N, C-alpha and C positions, 0 to 999 in steps of 0.2 A: 170771347170773355164776357161773362153776363155779373149782374150784380148779386150780392151776396142775398140767400133769402131771407136772412132775419132783419126783421121791419126794425128800420132806421140805421142799420150798416149802409155806409157808402162805398166799401170795397168790393173790388171785383173778387168772385170766384175763382180759384185754382183748379185747372185741370179741368176732368168730367166731375167734379164735385160741385155742389150746390151752395156751398158755403165759401169763407172767405179764409186765410191761416188762421187768425185769430180763434175764429168761431170753430173749426176744422179742430184745433188743438184743447178747446173746453169741449169738445164735444167727446174727445177721445179721453180726454182725463176726468170730468166728471158725468158725463152720461149725460148730459144736454148740452146745446150751443149757447144757451144762456143763461146757465149756470155761472154765479161767479164765486170765487175764488172763497174760502173760510178760513179766516186766518186764525192766529194761535192767539190772538190778541179777543177774539169774539168767542173763543171756547173757555178762557180761563175762568170767568165767573160760575161755571158750571163744573169745573174739572175736581171743587173741594166736595161739592153735593157726591159726584161720583165717587170719587175715593172713600169716601164716610158709607156710601150703599155697599161699596163691595167689601170695606172691612168689615161688615155688619154682617157678611153673609155665611152661615157654617161652614161652606166646602171650603178646603184649603186653596183653590183656585181662584175662589171667588166667584 
């Protein structure tokens, strides 16, 4: 076993991977092992603007 390749991570890699379990899950979920989760709370301020933009479009499907 060797340490995870992400700087600052002290966990051990799993199997033949160069990433620990947490970074491997982030890689699979977000496409990057260093990407943090974007929560709904962070997106809430933008939802009203997006809805207004979509409602103003002439097409039926937005």
